[in-house]
PDBQT receptor file of N, H, CA, C and O in Angstrom, charges set to zero:
ATOM      1  N   UNK A   1       2.569 -12.031  -1.730  1.00  0.00    +0.000 N 
ATOM      2  CA  UNK A   1       1.619 -11.034  -1.243  1.00  0.00    +0.000 C 
ATOM      3  C   UNK A   1       0.170 -11.425  -1.544  1.00  0.00    +0.000 C 
ATOM      4  O   UNK A   1      -0.678 -11.308  -0.660  1.00  0.00    +0.000 OA
ATOM      5  N   UNK A   2      -0.145 -11.886  -2.761  1.00  0.00    +0.000 N 
ATOM      6  H   UNK A   2       0.544 -11.981  -3.479  1.00  0.00    +0.000 HD
ATOM      7  CA  UNK A   2      -1.536 -12.273  -3.042  1.00  0.00    +0.000 C 
ATOM      8  C   UNK A   2      -2.055 -13.335  -2.085  1.00  0.00    +0.000 C 
ATOM      9  O   UNK A   2      -3.227 -13.322  -1.709  1.00  0.00    +0.000 OA
ATOM     10  N   UNK A   3      -1.178 -14.255  -1.692  1.00  0.00    +0.000 N 
ATOM     11  H   UNK A   3      -0.226 -14.265  -1.997  1.00  0.00    +0.000 HD
ATOM     12  CA  UNK A   3      -1.596 -15.295  -0.757  1.00  0.00    +0.000 C 
ATOM     13  C   UNK A   3      -1.971 -14.693   0.589  1.00  0.00    +0.000 C 
ATOM     14  O   UNK A   3      -2.929 -15.131   1.226  1.00  0.00    +0.000 OA
ATOM     15  N   UNK A   4      -1.216 -13.688   1.019  1.00  0.00    +0.000 N 
ATOM     16  H   UNK A   4      -0.438 -13.332   0.502  1.00  0.00    +0.000 HD
ATOM     17  CA  UNK A   4      -1.493 -13.015   2.289  1.00  0.00    +0.000 C 
ATOM     18  C   UNK A   4      -2.839 -12.292   2.221  1.00  0.00    +0.000 C 
ATOM     19  O   UNK A   4      -3.618 -12.325   3.173  1.00  0.00    +0.000 OA
ATOM     20  N   UNK A   5      -3.104 -11.641   1.088  1.00  0.00    +0.000 N 
ATOM     21  H   UNK A   5      -2.471 -11.614   0.315  1.00  0.00    +0.000 HD
ATOM     22  CA  UNK A   5      -4.375 -10.940   0.914  1.00  0.00    +0.000 C 
ATOM     23  C   UNK A   5      -5.534 -11.932   0.923  1.00  0.00    +0.000 C 
ATOM     24  O   UNK A   5      -6.572 -11.671   1.531  1.00  0.00    +0.000 OA
ATOM     25  N   UNK A   6      -5.359 -13.066   0.253  1.00  0.00    +0.000 N 
ATOM     26  H   UNK A   6      -4.515 -13.278  -0.241  1.00  0.00    +0.000 HD
ATOM     27  CA  UNK A   6      -6.401 -14.090   0.235  1.00  0.00    +0.000 C 
ATOM     28  C   UNK A   6      -6.655 -14.609   1.644  1.00  0.00    +0.000 C 
ATOM     29  O   UNK A   6      -7.803 -14.823   2.035  1.00  0.00    +0.000 OA
ATOM     30  N   UNK A   7      -5.581 -14.812   2.404  1.00  0.00    +0.000 N 
ATOM     31  H   UNK A   7      -4.649 -14.638   2.086  1.00  0.00    +0.000 HD
ATOM     32  CA  UNK A   7      -5.709 -15.279   3.782  1.00  0.00    +0.000 C 
ATOM     33  C   UNK A   7      -6.489 -14.263   4.614  1.00  0.00    +0.000 C 
ATOM     34  O   UNK A   7      -7.353 -14.636   5.407  1.00  0.00    +0.000 OA
ATOM     35  N   UNK A   8      -6.187 -12.998   4.434  1.00  0.00    +0.000 N 
ATOM     36  H   UNK A   8      -5.485 -12.695   3.790  1.00  0.00    +0.000 HD
ATOM     37  CA  UNK A   8      -6.885 -11.945   5.169  1.00  0.00    +0.000 C 
ATOM     38  C   UNK A   8      -8.363 -11.911   4.789  1.00  0.00    +0.000 C 
ATOM     39  O   UNK A   8      -9.223 -11.712   5.647  1.00  0.00    +0.000 OA
ATOM     40  N   UNK A   9      -8.655 -12.104   3.503  1.00  0.00    +0.000 N 
ATOM     41  H   UNK A   9      -7.955 -12.266   2.806  1.00  0.00    +0.000 HD
ATOM     42  CA  UNK A   9     -10.047 -12.104   3.044  1.00  0.00    +0.000 C 
ATOM     43  C   UNK A   9     -10.843 -13.213   3.723  1.00  0.00    +0.000 C 
ATOM     44  O   UNK A   9     -12.027 -13.054   4.020  1.00  0.00    +0.000 OA
ATOM     45  N   UNK A  10     -10.172 -14.342   3.963  1.00  0.00    +0.000 N 
ATOM     46  H   UNK A  10      -9.210 -14.471   3.721  1.00  0.00    +0.000 HD
ATOM     47  CA  UNK A  10     -10.842 -15.459   4.630  1.00  0.00    +0.000 C 
ATOM     48  C   UNK A  10     -11.001 -15.170   6.111  1.00  0.00    +0.000 C 
ATOM     49  O   UNK A  10     -12.014 -15.521   6.714  1.00  0.00    +0.000 OA
ATOM     50  N   UNK A  11     -10.009 -14.535   6.689  1.00  0.00    +0.000 N 
ATOM     51  H   UNK A  11      -9.185 -14.249   6.199  1.00  0.00    +0.000 HD
ATOM     52  CA  UNK A  11      -9.982 -14.321   8.136  1.00  0.00    +0.000 C 
ATOM     53  C   UNK A  11     -10.841 -13.152   8.610  1.00  0.00    +0.000 C 
ATOM     54  O   UNK A  11     -11.340 -13.171   9.735  1.00  0.00    +0.000 OA
ATOM     55  N   UNK A  12     -11.017 -12.141   7.770  1.00  0.00    +0.000 N 
ATOM     56  H   UNK A  12     -10.611 -12.126   6.856  1.00  0.00    +0.000 HD
ATOM     57  CA  UNK A  12     -11.760 -10.962   8.191  1.00  0.00    +0.000 C 
ATOM     58  C   UNK A  12     -12.615 -10.425   7.049  1.00  0.00    +0.000 C 
ATOM     59  O   UNK A  12     -12.429 -10.825   5.899  1.00  0.00    +0.000 OA
ATOM     60  N   UNK A  13     -13.547  -9.528   7.349  1.00  0.00    +0.000 N 
ATOM     61  H   UNK A  13     -13.698  -9.204   8.283  1.00  0.00    +0.000 HD
ATOM     62  CA  UNK A  13     -14.445  -8.998   6.314  1.00  0.00    +0.000 C 
ATOM     63  C   UNK A  13     -13.683  -8.327   5.167  1.00  0.00    +0.000 C 
ATOM     64  O   UNK A  13     -12.648  -7.700   5.395  1.00  0.00    +0.000 OA
ATOM     65  N   UNK A  14     -14.190  -8.456   3.934  1.00  0.00    +0.000 N 
ATOM     66  H   UNK A  14     -15.030  -8.966   3.749  1.00  0.00    +0.000 HD
ATOM     67  CA  UNK A  14     -13.520  -7.871   2.760  1.00  0.00    +0.000 C 
ATOM     68  C   UNK A  14     -13.272  -6.373   2.907  1.00  0.00    +0.000 C 
ATOM     69  O   UNK A  14     -12.241  -5.863   2.468  1.00  0.00    +0.000 OA
ATOM     70  N   UNK A  15     -14.220  -5.671   3.525  1.00  0.00    +0.000 N 
ATOM     71  H   UNK A  15     -15.058  -6.085   3.881  1.00  0.00    +0.000 HD
ATOM     72  CA  UNK A  15     -14.075  -4.216   3.658  1.00  0.00    +0.000 C 
ATOM     73  C   UNK A  15     -12.810  -3.866   4.440  1.00  0.00    +0.000 C 
ATOM     74  O   UNK A  15     -12.058  -2.976   4.045  1.00  0.00    +0.000 OA
ATOM     75  N   UNK A  16     -12.580  -4.565   5.546  1.00  0.00    +0.000 N 
ATOM     76  H   UNK A  16     -13.191  -5.289   5.868  1.00  0.00    +0.000 HD
ATOM     77  CA  UNK A  16     -11.397  -4.294   6.371  1.00  0.00    +0.000 C 
ATOM     78  C   UNK A  16     -10.119  -4.613   5.596  1.00  0.00    +0.000 C 
ATOM     79  O   UNK A  16      -9.126  -3.892   5.685  1.00  0.00    +0.000 OA
ATOM     80  N   UNK A  17     -10.163  -5.703   4.837  1.00  0.00    +0.000 N 
ATOM     81  H   UNK A  17     -10.970  -6.289   4.764  1.00  0.00    +0.000 HD
ATOM     82  CA  UNK A  17      -8.987  -6.098   4.057  1.00  0.00    +0.000 C 
ATOM     83  C   UNK A  17      -8.679  -5.060   2.986  1.00  0.00    +0.000 C 
ATOM     84  O   UNK A  17      -7.526  -4.668   2.806  1.00  0.00    +0.000 OA
ATOM     85  N   UNK A  18      -9.714  -4.617   2.276  1.00  0.00    +0.000 N 
ATOM     86  H   UNK A  18     -10.651  -4.935   2.422  1.00  0.00    +0.000 HD
ATOM     87  CA  UNK A  18      -9.510  -3.612   1.234  1.00  0.00    +0.000 C 
ATOM     88  C   UNK A  18      -9.012  -2.305   1.831  1.00  0.00    +0.000 C 
ATOM     89  O   UNK A  18      -8.155  -1.635   1.254  1.00  0.00    +0.000 OA
ATOM     90  N   UNK A  19      -9.554  -1.948   2.986  1.00  0.00    +0.000 N 
ATOM     91  H   UNK A  19     -10.250  -2.493   3.454  1.00  0.00    +0.000 HD
ATOM     92  CA  UNK A  19      -9.140  -0.712   3.642  1.00  0.00    +0.000 C 
ATOM     93  C   UNK A  19      -7.668  -0.786   4.043  1.00  0.00    +0.000 C 
ATOM     94  O   UNK A  19      -6.907   0.155   3.815  1.00  0.00    +0.000 OA
ATOM     95  N   UNK A  20      -7.276  -1.907   4.639  1.00  0.00    +0.000 N 
ATOM     96  H   UNK A  20      -7.894  -2.671   4.824  1.00  0.00    +0.000 HD
ATOM     97  CA  UNK A  20      -5.890  -2.074   5.078  1.00  0.00    +0.000 C 
ATOM     98  C   UNK A  20      -4.939  -2.088   3.883  1.00  0.00    +0.000 C 
ATOM     99  O   UNK A  20      -3.903  -1.424   3.891  1.00  0.00    +0.000 OA
ATOM    100  N   UNK A  21      -5.305  -2.854   2.857  1.00  0.00    +0.000 N 
ATOM    101  H   UNK A  21      -6.147  -3.394   2.850  1.00  0.00    +0.000 HD
ATOM    102  CA  UNK A  21      -4.456  -2.948   1.665  1.00  0.00    +0.000 C 
ATOM    103  C   UNK A  21      -4.339  -1.590   0.980  1.00  0.00    +0.000 C 
ATOM    104  O   UNK A  21      -3.255  -1.184   0.561  1.00  0.00    +0.000 OA
ATOM    105  N   UNK A  22      -5.470  -0.896   0.871  1.00  0.00    +0.000 N 
ATOM    106  H   UNK A  22      -6.350  -1.225   1.211  1.00  0.00    +0.000 HD
ATOM    107  CA  UNK A  22      -5.473   0.414   0.245  1.00  0.00    +0.000 C 
ATOM    108  C   UNK A  22      -4.635   1.413   1.024  1.00  0.00    +0.000 C 
ATOM    109  O   UNK A  22      -3.928   2.234   0.439  1.00  0.00    +0.000 OA
ATOM    110  N   UNK A  23      -4.718   1.339   2.347  1.00  0.00    +0.000 N 
ATOM    111  H   UNK A  23      -5.292   0.673   2.822  1.00  0.00    +0.000 HD
ATOM    112  CA  UNK A  23      -3.953   2.265   3.186  1.00  0.00    +0.000 C 
ATOM    113  C   UNK A  23      -2.456   2.055   3.001  1.00  0.00    +0.000 C 
ATOM    114  O   UNK A  23      -1.697   3.016   2.873  1.00  0.00    +0.000 OA
ATOM    115  N   UNK A  24      -2.038   0.802   2.987  1.00  0.00    +0.000 N 
ATOM    116  H   UNK A  24      -2.654   0.022   3.091  1.00  0.00    +0.000 HD
ATOM    117  CA  UNK A  24      -0.612   0.490   2.821  1.00  0.00    +0.000 C 
ATOM    118  C   UNK A  24      -0.129   0.937   1.444  1.00  0.00    +0.000 C 
ATOM    119  O   UNK A  24       0.947   1.519   1.311  1.00  0.00    +0.000 OA
ATOM    120  N   UNK A  25      -0.938   0.655   0.419  1.00  0.00    +0.000 N 
ATOM    121  H   UNK A  25      -1.812   0.182   0.527  1.00  0.00    +0.000 HD
ATOM    122  CA  UNK A  25      -0.569   1.044  -0.946  1.00  0.00    +0.000 C 
ATOM    123  C   UNK A  25      -0.468   2.562  -1.067  1.00  0.00    +0.000 C 
ATOM    124  O   UNK A  25       0.489   3.094  -1.629  1.00  0.00    +0.000 OA
ATOM    125  N   UNK A  26      -1.481   3.251  -0.524  1.00  0.00    +0.000 N 
ATOM    126  H   UNK A  26      -2.259   2.818  -0.067  1.00  0.00    +0.000 HD
ATOM    127  CA  UNK A  26      -1.490   4.713  -0.578  1.00  0.00    +0.000 C 
ATOM    128  C   UNK A  26      -0.277   5.267   0.175  1.00  0.00    +0.000 C 
ATOM    129  O   UNK A  26       0.381   6.195  -0.294  1.00  0.00    +0.000 OA
ATOM    130  N   UNK A  27       0.008   4.697   1.332  1.00  0.00    +0.000 N 
ATOM    131  H   UNK A  27      -0.526   3.943   1.713  1.00  0.00    +0.000 HD
ATOM    132  CA  UNK A  27       1.151   5.147   2.123  1.00  0.00    +0.000 C 
ATOM    133  C   UNK A  27       2.459   5.005   1.359  1.00  0.00    +0.000 C 
ATOM    134  O   UNK A  27       3.316   5.886   1.407  1.00  0.00    +0.000 OA
ATOM    135  N   UNK A  28       2.604   3.881   0.650  1.00  0.00    +0.000 N 
ATOM    136  H   UNK A  28       1.908   3.165   0.611  1.00  0.00    +0.000 HD
ATOM    137  CA  UNK A  28       3.823   3.645  -0.123  1.00  0.00    +0.000 C 
ATOM    138  C   UNK A  28       3.972   4.696  -1.223  1.00  0.00    +0.000 C 
ATOM    139  O   UNK A  28       5.062   5.223  -1.451  1.00  0.00    +0.000 OA
ATOM    140  N   UNK A  29       2.851   4.995  -1.906  1.00  0.00    +0.000 N 
ATOM    141  H   UNK A  29       1.966   4.567  -1.721  1.00  0.00    +0.000 HD
ATOM    142  CA  UNK A  29       2.898   6.010  -2.962  1.00  0.00    +0.000 C 
ATOM    143  C   UNK A  29       3.211   7.391  -2.399  1.00  0.00    +0.000 C 
ATOM    144  O   UNK A  29       3.943   8.163  -3.018  1.00  0.00    +0.000 OA
ATOM    145  N   UNK A  30       2.663   7.706  -1.232  1.00  0.00    +0.000 N 
ATOM    146  H   UNK A  30       2.068   7.079  -0.728  1.00  0.00    +0.000 HD
ATOM    147  CA  UNK A  30       2.927   9.003  -0.604  1.00  0.00    +0.000 C 
ATOM    148  C   UNK A  30       4.416   9.136  -0.271  1.00  0.00    +0.000 C 
ATOM    149  O   UNK A  30       5.024  10.180  -0.503  1.00  0.00    +0.000 OA
ATOM    150  N   UNK A  31       4.988   8.066   0.274  1.00  0.00    +0.000 N 
ATOM    151  H   UNK A  31       4.494   7.217   0.463  1.00  0.00    +0.000 HD
ATOM    152  CA  UNK A  31       6.412   8.091   0.610  1.00  0.00    +0.000 C 
ATOM    153  C   UNK A  31       7.257   8.283  -0.650  1.00  0.00    +0.000 C 
ATOM    154  O   UNK A  31       8.204   9.070  -0.661  1.00  0.00    +0.000 OA
ATOM    155  N   UNK A  32       6.901   7.549  -1.717  1.00  0.00    +0.000 N 
ATOM    156  H   UNK A  32       6.132   6.910  -1.709  1.00  0.00    +0.000 HD
ATOM    157  CA  UNK A  32       7.647   7.682  -2.977  1.00  0.00    +0.000 C 
ATOM    158  C   UNK A  32       7.506   9.080  -3.557  1.00  0.00    +0.000 C 
ATOM    159  O   UNK A  32       8.486   9.670  -4.009  1.00  0.00    +0.000 OA
ATOM    160  N   UNK A  33       6.280   9.614  -3.545  1.00  0.00    +0.000 N 
ATOM    161  H   UNK A  33       5.483   9.135  -3.177  1.00  0.00    +0.000 HD
ATOM    162  CA  UNK A  33       6.043  10.942  -4.096  1.00  0.00    +0.000 C 
ATOM    163  C   UNK A  33       6.794  11.997  -3.295  1.00  0.00    +0.000 C 
ATOM    164  O   UNK A  33       7.385  12.915  -3.864  1.00  0.00    +0.000 OA
ATOM    165  N   UNK A  34       6.767  11.861  -1.970  1.00  0.00    +0.000 N 
ATOM    166  H   UNK A  34       6.287  11.115  -1.508  1.00  0.00    +0.000 HD
ATOM    167  CA  UNK A  34       7.464  12.825  -1.117  1.00  0.00    +0.000 C 
ATOM    168  C   UNK A  34       8.967  12.778  -1.377  1.00  0.00    +0.000 C 
ATOM    169  O   UNK A  34       9.623  13.815  -1.483  1.00  0.00    +0.000 OA
ATOM    170  N   UNK A  35       9.499  11.570  -1.478  1.00  0.00    +0.000 N 
ATOM    171  H   UNK A  35       8.966  10.728  -1.392  1.00  0.00    +0.000 HD
ATOM    172  CA  UNK A  35      10.921  11.406  -1.751  1.00  0.00    +0.000 C 
ATOM    173  C   UNK A  35      11.305  12.029  -3.083  1.00  0.00    +0.000 C 
ATOM    174  O   UNK A  35      12.352  12.667  -3.197  1.00  0.00    +0.000 OA
ATOM    175  N   UNK A  36      10.449  11.843  -4.103  1.00  0.00    +0.000 N 
ATOM    176  H   UNK A  36       9.598  11.325  -4.011  1.00  0.00    +0.000 HD
ATOM    177  CA  UNK A  36      10.729  12.397  -5.425  1.00  0.00    +0.000 C 
ATOM    178  C   UNK A  36      10.678  13.923  -5.378  1.00  0.00    +0.000 C 
ATOM    179  O   UNK A  36      11.515  14.597  -5.979  1.00  0.00    +0.000 OA
ATOM    180  N   UNK A  37       9.683  14.467  -4.654  1.00  0.00    +0.000 N 
ATOM    181  H   UNK A  37       9.003  13.920  -4.165  1.00  0.00    +0.000 HD
ATOM    182  CA  UNK A  37       9.550  15.918  -4.574  1.00  0.00    +0.000 C 
ATOM    183  C   UNK A  37      10.720  16.541  -3.824  1.00  0.00    +0.000 C 
ATOM    184  O   UNK A  37      11.162  17.641  -4.157  1.00  0.00    +0.000 OA
ATOM    185  N   UNK A  38      11.219  15.842  -2.819  1.00  0.00    +0.000 N 
ATOM    186  H   UNK A  38      10.861  14.948  -2.549  1.00  0.00    +0.000 HD
ATOM    187  CA  UNK A  38      12.335  16.368  -2.033  1.00  0.00    +0.000 C 
ATOM    188  C   UNK A  38      13.679  16.131  -2.716  1.00  0.00    +0.000 C 
ATOM    189  O   UNK A  38      14.717  16.582  -2.231  1.00  0.00    +0.000 OA
ATOM    190  N   UNK A  39      13.655  15.417  -3.851  1.00  0.00    +0.000 N 
ATOM    191  H   UNK A  39      12.812  15.051  -4.245  1.00  0.00    +0.000 HD
ATOM    192  CA  UNK A  39      14.877  15.179  -4.581  1.00  0.00    +0.000 C 
ATOM    193  C   UNK A  39      15.687  14.014  -4.039  1.00  0.00    +0.000 C 
ATOM    194  O   UNK A  39      16.865  13.871  -4.366  1.00  0.00    +0.000 OA
ATOM    195  N   UNK A  40      15.065  13.179  -3.211  1.00  0.00    +0.000 N 
ATOM    196  H   UNK A  40      14.108  13.295  -2.945  1.00  0.00    +0.000 HD
ATOM    197  CA  UNK A  40      15.767  12.046  -2.645  1.00  0.00    +0.000 C 
ATOM    198  C   UNK A  40      15.970  10.969  -3.707  1.00  0.00    +0.000 C 
ATOM    199  O   UNK A  40      16.916  10.183  -3.639  1.00  0.00    +0.000 OA
ATOM    200  N   UNK A  41      15.074  10.944  -4.683  1.00  0.00    +0.000 N 
ATOM    201  H   UNK A  41      14.306  11.582  -4.739  1.00  0.00    +0.000 HD
ATOM    202  CA  UNK A  41      15.190   9.972  -5.768  1.00  0.00    +0.000 C 
ATOM    203  C   UNK A  41      15.653  10.673  -7.030  1.00  0.00    +0.000 C 
ATOM    204  O   UNK A  41      15.277  11.816  -7.288  1.00  0.00    +0.000 OA
ATOM    205  N   UNK A  42      16.464   9.991  -7.810  1.00  0.00    +0.000 N 
ATOM    206  H   UNK A  42      16.769   9.063  -7.600  1.00  0.00    +0.000 HD
ATOM    207  CA  UNK A  42      16.885  10.588  -9.083  1.00  0.00    +0.000 C 
ATOM    208  C   UNK A  42      15.684  10.682 -10.009  1.00  0.00    +0.000 C 
ATOM    209  O   UNK A  42      14.911   9.729 -10.115  1.00  0.00    +0.000 OA
ATOM    210  N   UNK A  43      15.515  11.806 -10.675  1.00  0.00    +0.000 N 
ATOM    211  H   UNK A  43      16.142  12.580 -10.589  1.00  0.00    +0.000 HD
ATOM    212  CA  UNK A  43      14.371  11.953 -11.578  1.00  0.00    +0.000 C 
ATOM    213  C   UNK A  43      14.546  11.048 -12.785  1.00  0.00    +0.000 C 
ATOM    214  O   UNK A  43      15.636  10.946 -13.349  1.00  0.00    +0.000 OA
ATOM    215  N   UNK A  44      13.458  10.391 -13.176  1.00  0.00    +0.000 N 
ATOM    216  H   UNK A  44      12.573  10.474 -12.718  1.00  0.00    +0.000 HD
ATOM    217  CA  UNK A  44      13.534   9.441 -14.273  1.00  0.00    +0.000 C 
ATOM    218  C   UNK A  44      13.253  10.153 -15.592  1.00  0.00    +0.000 C 
ATOM    219  O   UNK A  44      13.268   9.523 -16.649  1.00  0.00    +0.000 OA
TER     220      UNK A  44
């Protein structure tokens, strides 16, 4: 993954890369949080 991010940084402006990376990360956390709240995941 870090290599992909580095490639993106070279290919496009840093702002766009950070925005895209942040969006994907945030989306993943939202999905995990929603799953935990709905009881789809076993509580740790």
